[in-house]
KEKE-3310 file (N, C-alpha, C; in steps of 0.2 Angstrom, whole numbers, plus 5000, padded with zeros to 4 digits):
npx = (4877:4891:4896:4908:4907:4907:4906:4909:4903:4904:4915:4913:4914:4929:4930:4918:4919:4925:4925:4918:4921:4916:4924:4926:4935:4949:4944:4930:4914:4918:4922:4932:4936:4938:4943:4943:4950:4949:4960:4957:4949:4955:4957:4963:4973:4987:4987:4988:4990:4987:4993:4990:4998:5001:4992:4982:4969:4968:4961:4965:4978:4984:4973:4969:4965:4974:4972:4960:4943:4937:4949:4959:4972:4978:4989:4984:4977:4988:4994:4984:4984:4995:4992:4988:4977:4970:4970:4964:4966:4958:4963:4956:4948:4951:4946:4934:4932:4927:4927:4938:4931:4937:4940:4929:4929:4936:4953:4963:4958:4960:4971:4982:4975:4976:4990:5005:5003:4989:4986:4993:4986:4973:4977:4981:4969:4963:4971:4968:4955:4956:4963:4953:4942:4948:4951:4962:4981:4995:4997:5004:5011:5010:5016:5015:5025:5022:5014:5022:5027:5016:5014:5026:5027:5015:5019:5030:5023:5014:5020:5016:5006:5010:5017:5027:5035:5034:5040:5037:5044:5048:5048:5061:5071:5081:5088:5100:5095:5087:5086:5077:5060:5047:5034:5018:5005:4990:4973:4969:4973:4972:4972:4976:4972:4981:4992:4995:4999:5011:5019:5021:5029:5040:5052:5058:5072:5079:5077:5074:5063:5045:5037:5025:5009:4999:4985:4981:4983:4974:4962:4964:4965:4952:4946:4952:4947:4934:4936:4933:4919:4917:4925:4924:4917:4925:4937:4951:4945:4948:4955:4952:4962:4968:4981:4990:4999:5008:5014:5020:5030:5037:5043:5051:5060:5066:5075:5068:5063:5047:5043:5049:5062:5070:5061:5054:5051:5048:5053:5060:5058:5064:5057:5060:5060:5073:5074:5068:5066:5062:5065:5080:5096:5103:5093:5087:5097:5098:5086:5086:5098:5094:5084:5087:5082:5075:5074:5077:5083:5080:5086:5078:5081:5074:5074:5071:5061:5050:5044:5031:5030:5021:5011:5016:5023:5033:5028:5025:5037:5039:5028:5032:5043:5038:5030:5039:5046:5036:5032:5043:5053:5070:5082:5084:5097:5096:5093:5099)
npy = (4912:4923:4936:4943:4957:4974:4982:4983:4978:4988:4983:4980:4994:4997:5006:5016:5029:5032:5040:5039:5040:5039:5041:5047:5038:5038:5028:5026:5027:5019:5019:5024:5019:5030:5031:5039:5045:5055:5063:5063:5076:5087:5101:5106:5096:5088:5080:5063:5051:5034:5021:5006:4989:4976:4965:4966:4977:4994:4994:4982:4984:4998:5001:4990:4982:4976:4965:4962:4967:4984:4989:4986:4990:5000:5004:5016:5021:5024:5034:5043:5046:5053:5065:5065:5067:5053:5045:5033:5024:5013:5005:5003:4987:4982:4979:4990:4997:4999:4985:4981:4979:4968:4959:4951:4942:4928:4925:4926:4933:4947:4961:4964:4974:4989:4993:5003:5016:5017:5016:5027:5038:5036:5039:5052:5059:5055:5062:5075:5076:5075:5087:5096:5093:5097:5110:5114:5113:5103:5085:5072:5056:5039:5024:5007:4993:4987:4998:5009:5012:5018:5029:5036:5040:5048:5058:5063:5068:5077:5087:5097:5092:5083:5082:5075:5059:5043:5028:5012:4996:4997:4994:4992:4994:4981:4971:4971:4983:4979:4965:4950:4952:4947:4934:4939:4945:4939:4945:4945:4938:4925:4924:4915:4913:4904:4906:4919:4918:4910:4919:4929:4923:4919:4926:4926:4922:4906:4898:4910:4918:4917:4931:4933:4932:4919:4918:4931:4932:4923:4929:4940:4934:4929:4942:4946:4937:4942:4954:4952:4949:4937:4928:4916:4908:4901:4887:4882:4895:4911:4927:4938:4948:4962:4960:4969:4976:4965:4963:4976:4974:4964:4971:4980:4972:4968:4978:4990:5006:5012:5024:5041:5043:5055:5065:5066:5077:5079:5077:5061:5045:5028:5015:5000:4982:4973:4960:4960:4954:4959:4972:4976:4981:4985:4988:4999:5008:5010:5016:5028:5035:5038:5047:5062:5075:5076:5084:5079:5063:5047:5032:5020:5007:4993:4983:4965:4963:4960:4961:4962:4970:4978:4970:4962:4957:4967:4979:4991:4998:5001:5010:5020:5025:5029:5039:5048:5052:5058:5068:5076:5075:5075:5063:5047:5037:5025:5027:5027)
npz = (4969:4972:4961:4950:4946:4940:4951:4969:4985:5000:5013:5030:5042:5050:5060:5069:5068:5056:5040:5024:5006:4990:4975:4958:4946:4935:4925:4915:4923:4934:4951:4965:4982:4996:5013:5029:5044:5058:5070:5088:5096:5088:5079:5067:5057:5051:5035:5030:5017:5014:5004:4997:4994:4982:4984:4995:5002:5009:5021:5027:5030:5034:5042:5049:5064:5078:5092:5105:5102:5105:5110:5102:5091:5077:5063:5058:5069:5078:5070:5070:5084:5085:5079:5066:5052:5044:5029:5018:5003:4991:4977:4961:4959:4971:4989:4994:4982:4965:4953:4940:4923:4916:4926:4928:4918:4908:4914:4904:4894:4893:4894:4908:4920:4930:4932:4935:4929:4928:4941:4947:4941:4947:4960:4960:4958:4970:4979:4975:4978:4992:4995:4991:5000:5012:5010:5003:5003:5004:5005:5014:5009:5012:5008:5003:4997:4981:4980:4982:4970:4961:4969:4969:4956:4955:4964:4957:4945:4950:4960:4968:4976:4985:5001:5010:5008:5012:5010:5012:5012:4999:4981:4970:4954:4948:4940:4926:4913:4898:4898:4892:4890:4902:4901:4895:4906:4914:4915:4929:4945:4958:4975:4989:5007:5013:5004:5007:5020:5019:5012:5021:5031:5025:5025:5037:5047:5049:5065:5072:5083:5079:5070:5067:5073:5077:5080:5078:5064:5059:5061:5053:5041:5039:5037:5026:5016:5017:5010:4996:4988:4981:4985:4994:4986:4978:4976:4982:4994:4988:4985:4972:4962:4952:4940:4935:4945:4948:4936:4935:4945:4940:4929:4935:4941:4930:4928:4924:4926:4932:4934:4934:4944:4947:4946:4958:4971:4984:5002:5006:5013:5015:5022:5030:5035:5042:5037:5025:5010:4998:4998:4999:5006:4995:4986:4993:4992:4978:4975:4983:4979:4966:4967:4965:4966:4978:4993:5005:5010:5017:5024:5033:5042:5050:5065:5065:5056:5042:5025:5027:5039:5045:5049:5059:5075:5078:5074:5080:5080:5067:5066:5074:5067:5055:5059:5065:5053:5045:5053:5052:5060:5067:5060:5068:5077:5071:5058:5042)
capx = (4885:4893:4898:4914:4905:4912:4906:4910:4900:4909:4916:4911:4918:4933:4929:4912:4921:4928:4921:4920:4920:4917:4925:4927:4941:4950:4941:4923:4909:4921:4923:4937:4934:4943:4941:4947:4949:4952:4962:4952:4950:4960:4953:4967:4977:4990:4984:4992:4986:4990:4993:4992:5002:4998:4987:4976:4967:4970:4958:4968:4985:4984:4967:4968:4967:4976:4970:4952:4937:4939:4955:4964:4976:4980:4994:4980:4976:4995:4995:4979:4986:5001:4989:4987:4971:4973:4966:4966:4963:4958:4963:4951:4950:4952:4942:4928:4932:4924:4932:4939:4927:4941:4941:4924:4929:4942:4959:4967:4954:4961:4978:4982:4973:4979:4997:5007:5000:4982:4985:4995:4980:4969:4980:4981:4962:4962:4975:4965:4949:4957:4964:4947:4938:4952:4952:4969:4986:4998:4996:5009:5009:5013:5014:5018:5027:5021:5010:5027:5028:5012:5015:5032:5025:5011:5023:5034:5019:5010:5024:5012:5001:5013:5021:5032:5034:5036:5040:5038:5045:5048:5051:5066:5074:5086:5093:5102:5090:5088:5084:5071:5054:5044:5028:5013:5001:4983:4970:4969:4975:4968:4977:4972:4975:4988:4997:4997:5003:5017:5024:5022:5034:5046:5059:5061:5078:5079:5079:5072:5056:5040:5035:5017:5005:4994:4978:4980:4983:4968:4957:4966:4963:4944:4944:4955:4942:4928:4937:4931:4912:4917:4931:4922:4913:4931:4939:4950:4943:4954:4953:4954:4965:4971:4987:4994:5004:5013:5017:5025:5036:5042:5046:5056:5065:5070:5079:5065:5059:5040:5042:5056:5064:5073:5055:5051:5054:5047:5057:5058:5061:5063:5056:5060:5062:5080:5074:5064:5070:5060:5068:5086:5101:5105:5087:5086:5102:5096:5080:5088:5103:5091:5080:5092:5079:5072:5078:5079:5083:5082:5085:5077:5081:5071:5076:5067:5055:5050:5041:5025:5031:5015:5006:5020:5024:5037:5025:5026:5043:5037:5023:5036:5048:5034:5027:5044:5048:5030:5032:5049:5058:5077:5083:5087:5103:5094:5092:5106)
capy = (4913:4930:4937:4948:4962:4980:4985:4979:4980:4990:4979:4983:4999:4995:5011:5019:5036:5033:5042:5036:5044:5035:5046:5045:5036:5039:5024:5029:5023:5016:5023:5021:5021:5033:5031:5043:5045:5061:5062:5065:5083:5091:5105:5106:5091:5087:5074:5058:5046:5027:5018:4999:4986:4973:4960:4967:4984:4998:4992:4976:4986:5004:5002:4984:4983:4970:4965:4961:4972:4991:4990:4984:4996:4999:5009:5022:5023:5027:5040:5048:5048:5058:5071:5065:5064:5048:5043:5027:5023:5006:5005:4999:4980:4980:4981:4994:5000:4995:4980:4982:4974:4962:4954:4947:4937:4924:4929:4927:4937:4954:4963:4965:4981:4992:4994:5009:5021:5018:5018:5034:5043:5036:5042:5059:5061:5055:5068:5081:5076:5076:5094:5100:5093:5100:5117:5115:5111:5096:5079:5067:5050:5033:5019:5000:4988:4990:5005:5015:5014:5024:5035:5040:5042:5053:5063:5066:5071:5082:5088:5102:5088:5079:5085:5070:5053:5038:5022:5006:4990:5000:4990:4995:4991:4976:4968:4976:4984:4976:4958:4948:4953:4941:4933:4943:4944:4939:4951:4944:4932:4924:4923:4911:4914:4901:4909:4925:4916:4908:4924:4932:4920:4916:4929:4925:4917:4900:4899:4916:4917:4920:4938:4933:4929:4914:4920:4937:4931:4919:4934:4944:4930:4930:4948:4946:4934:4947:4960:4951:4945:4931:4924:4910:4903:4898:4881:4885:4902:4915:4934:4940:4955:4964:4957:4974:4977:4960:4965:4981:4972:4960:4976:4983:4967:4967:4984:4995:5011:5013:5031:5045:5045:5062:5070:5067:5083:5079:5073:5054:5040:5021:5011:4993:4978:4970:4954:4961:4952:4963:4979:4975:4986:4987:4991:5006:5012:5012:5021:5035:5038:5040:5053:5067:5081:5075:5088:5074:5056:5043:5025:5018:4999:4992:4976:4960:4964:4958:4965:4963:4972:4982:4965:4958:4959:4973:4984:4998:5002:5004:5015:5026:5027:5033:5046:5053:5055:5062:5075:5080:5075:5073:5056:5044:5034:5019:5029:5027)
capz = (4969:4971:4955:4950:4942:4941:4958:4975:4991:5004:5019:5037:5045:5056:5066:5068:5067:5049:5035:5017:5000:4984:4970:4952:4944:4927:4921:4915:4926:4940:4957:4970:4989:5001:5019:5033:5052:5061:5077:5093:5099:5085:5074:5061:5058:5044:5032:5026:5013:5014:4998:4998:4990:4976:4986:4999:5002:5014:5027:5030:5032:5039:5047:5053:5072:5082:5099:5106:5102:5103:5113:5097:5088:5070:5061:5058:5076:5080:5066:5073:5091:5084:5077:5059:5049:5040:5023:5014:4996:4988:4970:4957:4959:4978:4994:4993:4976:4959:4950:4933:4920:4914:4931:4927:4912:4909:4915:4898:4889:4892:4897:4915:4922:4937:4932:4939:4925:4930:4948:4948:4939:4953:4966:4959:4959:4977:4982:4973:4982:4999:4996:4990:5006:5017:5009:5001:5006:5002:5009:5014:5006:5015:5003:5004:4992:4975:4980:4982:4963:4959:4974:4967:4949:4956:4967:4952:4940:4953:4966:4973:4980:4990:5006:5012:5004:5016:5006:5016:5008:4992:4975:4966:4949:4950:4935:4921:4908:4891:4898:4889:4894:4904:4898:4897:4912:4913:4918:4936:4948:4964:4981:4995:5014:5014:5000:5010:5026:5017:5010:5027:5036:5021:5026:5044:5047:5053:5072:5075:5085:5074:5071:5065:5078:5073:5081:5074:5057:5058:5061:5047:5035:5037:5034:5019:5012:5016:5005:4990:4989:4978:4988:4997:4981:4975:4979:4989:4994:4986:4983:4965:4962:4946:4939:4933:4950:4947:4930:4937:4949:4935:4925:4940:4942:4924:4927:4921:4931:4930:4935:4934:4951:4947:4947:4965:4974:4991:5006:5005:5017:5013:5028:5029:5040:5041:5034:5019:5004:4993:4999:5002:5006:4988:4983:4996:4989:4971:4975:4986:4974:4960:4969:4965:4967:4984:4998:5011:5009:5023:5024:5039:5043:5057:5067:5066:5052:5035:5020:5030:5046:5048:5052:5063:5082:5079:5070:5084:5078:5061:5067:5077:5062:5050:5062:5065:5047:5043:5057:5050:5066:5065:5059:5073:5076:5067:5051:5038)
cpx = (4887:4896:4904:4912:4909:4911:4907:4907:4905:4909:4914:4916:4922:4933:4923:4913:4923:4922:4923:4917:4921:4918:4926:4934:4943:4946:4933:4919:4912:4923:4928:4934:4940:4940:4946:4945:4953:4955:4957:4954:4955:4957:4957:4972:4981:4987:4989:4988:4990:4988:4995:4996:4998:4993:4982:4975:4969:4967:4961:4976:4985:4979:4966:4970:4969:4975:4962:4948:4940:4946:4961:4967:4979:4986:4990:4979:4983:4996:4990:4981:4992:4998:4988:4980:4973:4968:4968:4963:4963:4958:4958:4953:4951:4947:4935:4927:4929:4929:4932:4935:4931:4942:4935:4924:4935:4949:4964:4964:4956:4968:4977:4980:4977:4986:4998:5004:4993:4982:4988:4990:4975:4971:4980:4974:4960:4965:4971:4958:4950:4959:4958:4943:4941:4953:4959:4975:4989:4996:5002:5007:5013:5011:5018:5020:5026:5017:5015:5028:5023:5012:5021:5030:5020:5014:5027:5029:5016:5014:5020:5007:5004:5018:5028:5030:5037:5035:5042:5038:5045:5051:5056:5069:5080:5091:5095:5096:5092:5087:5078:5065:5051:5037:5023:5008:4994:4980:4970:4972:4971:4973:4973:4975:4981:4993:5000:5001:5010:5022:5025:5028:5040:5052:5062:5066:5077:5081:5077:5065:5051:5038:5028:5014:4999:4987:4976:4979:4977:4962:4958:4964:4956:4943:4947:4950:4936:4929:4935:4925:4912:4922:4929:4918:4919:4933:4947:4948:4949:4951:4956:4956:4968:4978:4992:5000:5010:5017:5022:5031:5040:5046:5052:5062:5069:5075:5075:5062:5052:5038:5049:5058:5067:5067:5052:5055:5052:5052:5055:5062:5059:5063:5056:5063:5069:5080:5070:5068:5068:5062:5075:5090:5102:5099:5086:5091:5101:5091:5083:5093:5099:5086:5084:5088:5075:5077:5080:5078:5085:5081:5084:5076:5079:5072:5070:5060:5055:5046:5034:5025:5025:5010:5010:5020:5028:5034:5025:5032:5042:5033:5027:5040:5044:5032:5033:5046:5042:5030:5038:5054:5065:5078:5086:5094:5102:5093:5099:5105)
cpy = (4920:4930:4942:4953:4968:4983:4980:4982:4982:4985:4984:4988:4996:5000:5015:5027:5037:5036:5039:5040:5039:5041:5043:5043:5038:5034:5025:5024:5019:5021:5020:5023:5024:5033:5036:5043:5051:5060:5065:5072:5087:5095:5105:5101:5090:5080:5069:5053:5040:5024:5011:4996:4982:4968:4961:4975:4987:4996:4986:4978:4992:5004:4995:4984:4976:4970:4964:4967:4979:4993:4989:4991:4995:5005:5016:5025:5027:5034:5045:5051:5053:5064:5071:5064:5059:5045:5037:5026:5015:5008:5001:4991:4977:4983:4984:4997:4996:4990:4982:4977:4968:4957:4950:4942:4933:4928:4930:4931:4944:4955:4964:4973:4983:4993:5002:5015:5023:5020:5025:5039:5042:5039:5050:5062:5060:5061:5075:5082:5078:5084:5098:5099:5097:5108:5119:5112:5104:5091:5074:5060:5044:5027:5013:4996:4991:4997:5011:5017:5019:5030:5039:5043:5048:5059:5067:5070:5077:5084:5093:5098:5084:5082:5081:5064:5047:5031:5016:5000:4992:4995:4995:4991:4987:4974:4973:4977:4981:4968:4956:4949:4947:4940:4938:4941:4943:4945:4951:4938:4931:4922:4920:4914:4911:4903:4915:4923:4914:4914:4929:4930:4918:4920:4929:4920:4911:4901:4905:4915:4920:4927:4938:4929:4925:4916:4926:4936:4927:4924:4939:4940:4930:4936:4949:4943:4939:4953:4959:4946:4939:4926:4917:4905:4899:4892:4881:4892:4906:4922:4935:4947:4956:4962:4963:4976:4971:4961:4971:4979:4968:4965:4979:4978:4965:4974:4990:5000:5012:5020:5035:5047:5052:5067:5071:5072:5084:5075:5065:5050:5033:5018:5004:4989:4975:4964:4954:4959:4955:4970:4978:4981:4989:4991:4998:5010:5015:5017:5028:5038:5041:5046:5059:5074:5081:5079:5084:5067:5052:5036:5022:5010:4997:4984:4972:4961:4962:4963:4966:4966:4975:4977:4961:4961:4965:4979:4991:5002:5005:5010:5021:5029:5031:5039:5051:5056:5060:5068:5079:5080:5073:5065:5053:5040:5027:5021:5030:5032)
cpz = (4968:4964:4956:4945:4943:4948:4964:4981:4996:5010:5025:5039:5050:5061:5064:5066:5060:5045:5028:5011:4994:4978:4963:4950:4937:4923:4921:4918:4933:4945:4962:4977:4993:5008:5023:5040:5054:5068:5082:5095:5095:5079:5067:5062:5051:5041:5029:5023:5012:5007:4999:4993:4985:4978:4991:5000:5009:5021:5031:5031:5036:5044:5050:5060:5074:5089:5099:5106:5101:5106:5108:5094:5081:5069:5061:5064:5079:5076:5069:5080:5090:5081:5069:5057:5043:5035:5020:5008:4994:4981:4967:4957:4966:4983:4992:4986:4970:4956:4942:4929:4918:4920:4932:4922:4913:4910:4909:4893:4888:4895:4904:4917:4928:4937:4935:4935:4927:4937:4950:4947:4945:4959:4966:4960:4967:4981:4981:4977:4990:5000:4995:4997:5012:5016:5006:5005:5004:5007:5009:5012:5010:5011:5005:4998:4985:4975:4980:4974:4960:4963:4971:4960:4951:4959:4962:4947:4943:4960:4971:4977:4985:4994:5007:5009:5008:5012:5010:5012:5001:4987:4971:4960:4951:4945:4930:4915:4902:4892:4894:4893:4896:4900:4900:4903:4911:4916:4926:4938:4955:4969:4987:5002:5015:5010:5004:5016:5024:5015:5016:5031:5032:5023:5033:5044:5051:5060:5075:5077:5080:5076:5069:5070:5075:5074:5077:5067:5055:5057:5054:5041:5033:5034:5027:5014:5011:5011:4998:4990:4986:4980:4990:4992:4977:4979:4977:4989:4993:4984:4976:4965:4954:4945:4937:4938:4949:4941:4931:4940:4944:4931:4929:4940:4936:4923:4925:4927:4928:4932:4934:4941:4952:4948:4954:4969:4981:4995:5006:5010:5015:5020:5027:5034:5038:5037:5028:5013:4998:4993:5003:5003:4999:4985:4986:4993:4982:4971:4977:4982:4968:4961:4970:4967:4974:4989:5004:5009:5015:5021:5031:5039:5050:5059:5067:5062:5045:5031:5023:5037:5049:5051:5057:5070:5083:5076:5074:5082:5071:5061:5069:5071:5057:5053:5063:5059:5045:5047:5056:5056:5063:5065:5066:5072:5071:5060:5048:5032)
residu = (MET:PRO:SER:ASN:ASP:ALA:THR:SER:PRO:GLU:PRO:ALA:LEU:PRO:ASP:PRO:SER:GLU:THR:ARG:ASP:ARG:ILE:ALA:SER:PRO:ALA:PRO:GLY:LEU:ARG:THR:LEU:LEU:HIS:SER:LEU:ARG:PRO:PRO:ARG:ARG:GLN:VAL:ALA:PRO:ALA:VAL:LEU:TYR:VAL:HIS:GLY:ALA:THR:PHE:PRO:SER:ALA:LEU:SER:VAL:ALA:HIS:ARG:PHE:GLY:PRO:GLY:PRO:SER:GLY:ARG:SER:TRP:ARG:ASP:ALA:LEU:CYS:ALA:ALA:GLY:PHE:GLU:VAL:TRP:GLY:LEU:ASP:PHE:LEU:GLY:TYR:GLY:GLY:SER:ASP:ARG:TRP:PRO:ALA:MET:ALA:GLY:PRO:ALA:GLY:ALA:ALA:PRO:ALA:PRO:GLY:ALA:VAL:GLU:ASP:ALA:ALA:ALA:GLN:LEU:VAL:LEU:ALA:LEU:GLU:HIS:ILE:ARG:ALA:VAL:ARG:GLY:GLY:GLY:PRO:VAL:SER:VAL:LEU:ALA:HIS:SER:TRP:GLY:THR:MET:PRO:ALA:CYS:ARG:ALA:ALA:GLY:ASP:ARG:PRO:GLU:LEU:VAL:ASP:ARG:LEU:ALA:LEU:PHE:GLY:ALA:ILE:ALA:PRO:ARG:ALA:ALA:ALA:GLY:GLN:THR:PRO:SER:ALA:SER:PHE:PRO:ALA:TRP:ARG:GLU:VAL:THR:VAL:GLU:GLN:GLN:ARG:ALA:ARG:PHE:VAL:ALA:ASP:VAL:PRO:PRO:GLY:GLU:PRO:ALA:VAL:LEU:ASP:ALA:GLU:ALA:PHE:ALA:ASP:TRP:GLY:GLU:ARG:TYR:LEU:ASP:SER:ASP:PRO:GLY:SER:ARG:SER:ARG:ARG:PRO:PRO:ALA:VAL:ARG:ILE:PRO:ALA:GLY:PRO:ALA:ALA:ASP:ILE:ALA:ARG:ALA:TRP:ARG:GLY:GLU:TRP:CYS:TYR:ASP:PRO:ALA:ARG:VAL:ARG:ALA:PRO:VAL:ALA:VAL:LEU:ARG:GLY:GLU:TRP:ASP:SER:LEU:THR:THR:ASP:ALA:ASP:ALA:ALA:THR:LEU:LEU:ALA:ALA:MET:THR:ALA:ALA:PRO:GLU:ARG:ARG:ASP:VAL:ARG:LEU:ALA:ARG:GLY:THR:HIS:LEU:MET:HIS:LEU:GLU:THR:GLY:ARG:ALA:ALA:LEU:HIS:ALA:ALA:SER:ILE:ALA:PHE:LEU:MET:GLY:GLN:ALA:ALA:SER:SER:SER:THR:ARG)
# end
C-alpha cells in the first residue's frame, strides 16, 4: 500500500520539453518542485510563475491540457505562445513536492502545515531560484484562489522579485474583524474527485448550459488522483492535502488579512468569473482598495465563468485576459 511519507514521486511530464527543478524549501530536508516551459524559438522571454490554490497542484491547473493527445492546449501553452517562459510551483504537500511530515500521521496529531506564512517563504525561494537561473530580473506572478494570499505576501515582503501580479479568483477578507475564531484545523484533509466535481459546478446558475465538459473532467479526475501516490489506497479514493490553506481562508472570512495589502507595490489585476462566489464584486473591491501602493489596479470580470474558470469551456477568455495584463496592454472595455 502506498505510504504518505515526506517525499512524493514526481508525476509524468505533461510536456517532454518541460524542465524540472527540485529546490530546497524553508522546511529542513524538504524540497519543492518547480517546472518550466520555454516559448518556441524565443531567445529571451519574460518569466511568469504560476501559484496554485488549496486543493490541486500546478500541473492540474496551468499545465493541464484539454483536448486529445498532443493537440491539447493548456493555459501554459497559451502563455508560451504569447512569448512567456512559464514556471509552476508545487507547494509542500502537493504534486511533485515533498509532503509535510505531519501528513503521514493522524490528522489530529499536529497543527495544520502549509499556511500562508509557510507558503510565502517557499514562494520567495522559488522566485530567487528563477532569477538565478535566468541571470536576474523580476518575475511576474499568476496566482489562483488561496494561492493569491502567499503571492501577495511574497510580493509585499520582496517587491524587487515581482514584476506584475495577476490574481485569479482571489480570496479577500469578508466578515468584520473580531468575530469568534473557528475551531482549529487538523494537519491534513482528503478530497475526492466527486467533491471536486461538486465544487466545480456549484456556482453555475440554474438553467445555464454546463461550463464543465464531462469527458474532460473525467480525464482531469484521473490525473488528480495520480498527483498523490496514496490516493487510490483510500476508500473512496482521495487526495491528501495540507489543511493550512483551508485555515487561511477561514481566517480571511473572519475579516483577517493574512498579509499587508498596502505593501504590494507591483501592478495588480483581479481576474474572476462573473459567477465566482469566492471572489465577488465586493471581494474584488476590498482587495483593490486596500492595495494603495500598487501603481495599477484592475478588476477583470469575465462572462460565464466560476472560481474554476481555468478548467471550463470559457477558459480562453481567461487566458487572453491574463496575457493582456501580464504584457502590460491597456485595459479592455470589460475591465472595471
